[in-house]
N, C-alpha and C positions, 0 to 999 in steps of 0.2 A: 446404453449411452453413458459416456464418462463426462462428468462435470468437474472442473478444477477451478479453484478460486485463488486469486492473488490480490494483494492490497498494497498500493504504493502511495507515498506522499511526495509532493513536489514542494520544496521549500528552499528559498534562496538559490534557485536554479540547480538544486541537488535532488536526485531521486533516491528515496529511502524505502527499503523493503519493510513494511509494517508487520509482516508475519515471520520474519527471520528470527531464529533463536540466538543469533549473534547480537551483541550489544551495539556494535557499530555497523550498520548496514547501509551506509551512504556510498555514493559513487557508482551507482548502477547507470547503465547507458541504454538509450533507445537505439535499436538497430533495425535495419530493413533487410528482409529476406524475400527473394522473388516468389517463394511458395507461401511463407507464413505472413508476409506483409510486415508491418511495423510491430515490434514487441520490445519488452524490457528484458535485456539479457541477464541471466542468472538470478531472476526473481524467484522467490519461493512460490511454488504452486502446490496447493493441497487439494486432493480429491475429496469431494463432498458427496454424500449420499442422501441428503435431505436438507430441508430448510432450517432445521434446528442447528446443524453443524455450520451452515452458512452464516446464520445469525451470530453464533458464538465467535466465529472468525472475524466478522465485521466489527463486533463489539471489542474484540481484542485489538484490532487495528485502530479503532477509534480511541481506545484508551492510551495508545502510544503516540498519538499525533502531537505535533509541536503546538504548545499553547503559550500565550503571553498576554499580559494586560494591554489594553488600548484605552484611549480616552473615553470610548463609548461602552466598553465591556471589560470587566475584570478578567474573564476567562475566555478569550477569543482565540479561535484557531488561526494560526498564522500561515496556513498552507492550503494546498489543494490536494484532495485525496481521490483515488480511483480504486474501486474494488471490482 
């Protein structure tokens, strides 16, 4: 069985690839395919072979999320993320 992981952030109506090696990974699109269903086109997908690698990738994605201060919290995530 093959397991692949991707991690995206949605912020200000933009989809950003959190695992991309490119510094500017915005502008991805959600597309619909009759066989695949809905998916994010051109998103980075990394094959994982254990929970350790999955945890590392999720931590990497978390560290790249958009953060900004709010009245209630100095370090608040300003986005929605999906791994």
